[in-house]
C-alpha positions in Angstrom: 56.2 -17.4 -156.4 57.6 -14.3 -157.2 60.7 -14.7 -159.2 63.7 -13.4 -157.2 65.5 -10.5 -158.9 69.3 -11.7 -158.5 72.1 -9.1 -157.4 74.7 -9.1 -160.3 77.5 -10.3 -157.6 75.2 -13.4 -156.9 74.2 -14.4 -160.7 77.3 -16.7 -161.5 76.6 -18.6 -158.1 72.7 -19.0 -159.1 73.9 -20.0 -162.4 76.2 -23.2 -160.3 72.7 -23.7 -158.3 70.7 -24.1 -161.7 73.3 -26.9 -162.8 73.0 -28.5 -159.5 69.3 -28.5 -159.8 69.7 -29.9 -163.1 71.8 -32.5 -161.8 69.1 -33.7 -158.9 66.9 -33.9 -161.9 69.1 -36.2 -163.6 69.2 -38.3 -160.4 65.8 -38.6 -160.4 65.3 -39.4 -164.0 68.1 -42.0 -164.0 66.3 -43.6 -160.9 62.9 -43.6 -162.2 64.0 -45.2 -165.6 66.3 -47.9 -163.6 69.4 -47.0 -164.9 72.4 -48.9 -163.4 73.7 -47.0 -160.0 77.0 -47.2 -160.9 76.3 -45.0 -164.1 74.4 -42.1 -161.9 77.1 -42.8 -159.5 80.1 -41.9 -162.4 78.2 -38.8 -163.4 77.0 -37.5 -159.7 81.1 -37.7 -158.8 82.0 -35.8 -161.8 80.0 -33.2 -161.1 80.9 -33.1 -157.3 84.5 -33.4 -158.1 84.2 -30.5 -161.0 81.6 -28.3 -159.8 79.8 -28.8 -156.4 83.6 -28.4 -154.0 85.0 -25.3 -156.0 81.0 -23.8 -155.5 81.3 -24.8 -151.5 84.3 -23.5 -151.4 83.6 -19.8 -153.1 80.4 -19.8 -150.8 82.2 -20.5 -147.5 85.2 -18.3 -147.9 82.9 -15.2 -149.3 79.3 -15.5 -148.9 78.5 -17.3 -145.6 80.7 -14.7 -143.6 77.9 -12.2 -144.8 75.0 -13.8 -143.1 73.7 -14.3 -139.7 75.3 -17.2 -137.6 72.3 -19.3 -137.8 71.8 -19.3 -141.3 75.6 -19.6 -141.9 75.7 -22.8 -139.7 72.8 -24.2 -141.6 74.4 -23.7 -144.8 77.9 -25.3 -143.5 75.9 -28.2 -141.9 74.1 -28.8 -145.2 77.5 -28.6 -147.0 79.1 -31.1 -144.6 76.2 -33.7 -144.7 76.6 -33.7 -148.8 80.6 -33.8 -148.5 79.5 -37.3 -145.9 77.6 -38.7 -148.6 79.8 -38.5 -151.4 83.0 -39.4 -149.2 81.6 -41.7 -146.8 78.1 -43.2 -147.4 77.4 -46.8 -149.3 76.7 -46.2 -153.0 72.8 -47.7 -153.1 69.8 -46.0 -154.2 69.0 -44.6 -150.9 72.2 -42.5 -150.6 71.3 -40.9 -154.3 67.9 -40.2 -153.1 69.2 -38.8 -149.9 71.9 -37.0 -152.0 69.3 -35.7 -154.4 67.0 -34.4 -151.5 69.3 -32.6 -149.4 71.2 -31.0 -152.6 67.8 -29.5 -153.7 66.8 -28.4 -150.3 70.4 -26.8 -150.0 69.6 -24.7 -153.1 66.2 -23.8 -152.5 67.6 -22.6 -149.1 70.4 -20.5 -150.5 68.5 -18.8 -153.1 65.3 -18.2 -151.0 66.9 -17.0 -147.6 70.7 -17.1 -147.7 71.0 -15.3 -151.0 68.3 -12.5 -150.4 70.1 -11.9 -146.8 73.4 -11.3 -148.9 72.0 -8.9 -150.9 70.4 -6.9 -148.1 74.0 -6.7 -146.4 76.5 -4.4 -146.5 79.1 -6.6 -147.5 77.7 -7.2 -151.1 80.9 -5.1 -152.6 83.1 -7.8 -151.5 81.2 -10.4 -153.3 82.5 -8.8 -156.6 85.6 -10.7 -156.2 83.7 -13.7 -157.0 83.5 -12.9 -160.7 87.2 -13.0 -161.1 87.4 -16.3 -159.1 84.3 -18.2 -160.8 85.8 -20.7 -162.9 82.3 -22.4 -163.3 80.9 -19.5 -165.3 80.2 -21.5 -168.8 79.1 -24.5 -167.5 81.1 -27.7 -169.5 78.7 -30.9 -169.6 79.9 -34.1 -169.2 78.1 -36.0 -172.1 80.4 -39.4 -171.8 77.2 -41.0 -170.4 74.0 -38.9 -171.1 72.0 -41.8 -168.8 69.2 -39.3 -168.3 68.7 -38.5 -172.1 
């Protein structure tokens, strides 16, 4: 697959996506190494609170209004499903797998479809505001318990 040329206005959000894909890898690695679920959940919850919640808010407020209603609805639905998993689910292996799979699928959808639609829209200039609002530009890793190593 040919790499996608990302517009300047979306680069910071794409960097967030890279970190979220690394989260998926860390979950998968932790599960394959039979790491205690409590350790994996501790990291996932930290990542969710520190990075995903602010990222979701930026997308919902600034990016999603620029895309067609079906793509917007799908993206919002996926955000809600991820939130529901984190807020309402039993903390077992199947829940982690479901979270990992949905987050991975969601990021791929945003990068391959939604962000491409945004780049082609006339509202791209509105996204320049994100650079001032985006607080996770320099990702700060939580190395308290690097279970994936």
